C-alpha positions in Angstrom: 149.6 114.1 98.9 147.4 115.6 96.2 144.3 114.3 97.9 145.0 115.5 101.4 145.9 119.0 100.1 142.7 119.2 98.1 140.6 117.9 101.0 142.2 120.5 103.3 141.4 123.2 100.8 137.8 121.9 100.6 137.5 122.1 104.3 138.4 125.8 103.9 135.5 126.1 101.4 137.8 126.5 98.3 135.5 126.1 95.3 138.2 125.1 92.9 139.3 122.3 95.2 135.7 121.1 95.4 135.6 121.1 91.7 138.8 119.1 91.5 137.4 116.4 93.9 134.1 116.4 92.0 135.9 115.8 88.7 138.1 113.1 90.1 135.3 111.1 91.7 132.2 112.0 89.7 132.3 109.2 87.1 133.1 106.3 89.6 130.5 107.4 92.0 127.9 107.7 89.2 128.6 104.1 88.4 128.0 103.1 92.0 124.7 105.1 92.1 123.5 103.5 88.8 124.0 100.0 90.4 121.4 100.9 93.0 118.9 103.3 91.4 118.9 101.9 87.8 118.0 105.3 86.2 120.5 107.8 84.8 118.5 110.9 85.9 117.9 109.5 89.4 121.6 108.5 89.7 122.6 112.0 88.7 120.3 113.5 91.4 121.6 111.1 94.0 125.1 111.9 93.0 124.6 115.6 93.3 123.0 115.2 96.7 125.9 113.0 97.8 128.5 115.6 96.8 126.6 118.4 98.4 126.4 116.4 101.7 130.1 115.4 101.4 131.2 119.1 101.0 128.9 120.1 103.9 130.3 117.4 106.1 133.9 117.4 104.8 135.1 118.6 108.2 134.1 115.1 109.5 136.5 113.4 107.1 139.5 112.4 109.3 141.5 110.5 106.7 141.1 107.1 108.4 140.0 105.8 104.9 140.5 107.2 101.5 138.3 110.1 100.5 136.9 107.9 97.7 135.8 105.2 100.3 134.3 107.9 102.5 132.4 109.4 99.6 131.3 106.0 98.3 129.6 105.4 101.7 127.7 108.7 101.4 126.7 107.8 97.8 125.4 104.4 98.9 123.5 105.9 101.8 121.9 108.5 99.5 120.9 105.7 97.1 119.3 103.8 99.9 117.5 106.9 101.1 116.3 107.5 97.5 115.0 103.9 97.2 113.2 104.2 100.5 111.6 107.4 99.4 110.4 105.7 96.2 108.7 103.2 98.4 110.8 100.3 97.3 110.4 99.0 100.8 113.0 96.7 102.3 111.0 93.8 103.7 111.1 93.5 107.5 112.2 90.0 108.6 111.3 88.4 111.9 114.7 87.4 113.0 113.8 85.6 116.2 112.9 82.4 114.3 115.8 82.4 111.8 119.0 80.5 112.0 121.5 81.6 109.3 123.7 79.0 107.8 126.7 80.4 105.9 127.0 79.2 102.3 130.6 79.3 101.3 130.1 77.7 97.9 129.6 80.6 95.5 131.3 79.0 92.5 129.9 79.8 89.1 130.8 78.3 85.7 133.4 80.2 83.7 130.9 80.5 80.9 128.8 83.0 82.8 129.7 86.6 82.0 129.7 89.6 84.3 126.9 91.1 82.3 124.7 88.0 82.9 125.5 88.2 86.6 124.8 92.0 86.7 121.5 91.5 84.9 120.5 88.8 87.4 121.4 91.1 90.3 119.5 94.0 88.7 116.4 91.8 88.5 116.5 91.0 92.3 113.9 92.5 94.6 115.3 95.7 96.2 115.4 93.9 99.6 118.1 91.5 98.3 119.6 93.7 95.6 121.0 96.3 98.1 122.7 93.7 100.3 124.0 91.6 97.3 125.4 94.7 95.7 127.0 96.0 98.8 128.5 92.6 99.7 129.5 91.1 96.4 130.2 94.2 94.3 131.1 97.0 96.8 133.0 94.8 99.2 131.2 95.8 102.4 131.1 93.3 105.3 127.9 92.3 107.2 128.5 94.7 110.0 128.9 97.7 107.6 125.9 96.7 105.6 123.8 96.3 108.7 124.8 99.8 109.9 124.1 101.4 106.6 120.7 99.7 106.1 119.8 99.9 109.8 119.2 96.1 110.0 120.7 93.4 112.2 123.7 91.4 111.0 121.4 88.3 111.1 119.0 90.0 108.7 121.9 91.1 106.5 123.2 87.5 106.3 119.8 86.2 105.6 119.1 88.7 102.8 122.5 87.9 101.3 121.9 84.1 101.4 118.4 84.5 99.9 119.6 86.9 97.3 122.5 84.5 96.3 120.1 81.6 96.2 117.8 83.5 93.9 120.8 84.5 91.7 121.9 80.8 91.5 118.4 79.8 90.5 118.1 82.5 87.8 121.4 81.6 86.4 120.5 77.9 86.3 117.1 78.6 84.8 118.8 80.6 82.0 120.9 77.5 81.4 124.1 78.8 82.9 125.6 76.3 85.3 126.5 77.2 88.8 128.0 75.3 91.7 125.6 73.6 94.0 
């Protein structure tokens, strides 16, 4: 009930309610922004822009999802906008000639730490990193990712498969065993 009351106060432009929501979600959304932009100052800038947009558009929040999920989508969109502005272009793929084969085997050895996996994800090209982060870490599905990135679902699946293949190769090269 706390959240809905605070959101309603924010819709009425109550500054103290806005500060409450900011304090509640600031740290978690900063972590999300850092996963994408990799720089503390840039993440703070993206986060501030995301909160400004959220408070400007809060009347569009209908409560279908939690406020945190709604805000996270805004943060991720702002991160992607930031990366595009920095000219970390997402590679355009010619999808007419692609056939995507799902790879359900994403087993990795228990000896691999989350830090090692995160480092490998961080080192991915931006084209793959965004899709891999959104799918594996943030839990978005292909349809949601394709909408956010403005790409087809086929391109989304292809980027995820290629990103995962690169991750597997990096982890193997670093002498961490992964499933085949």
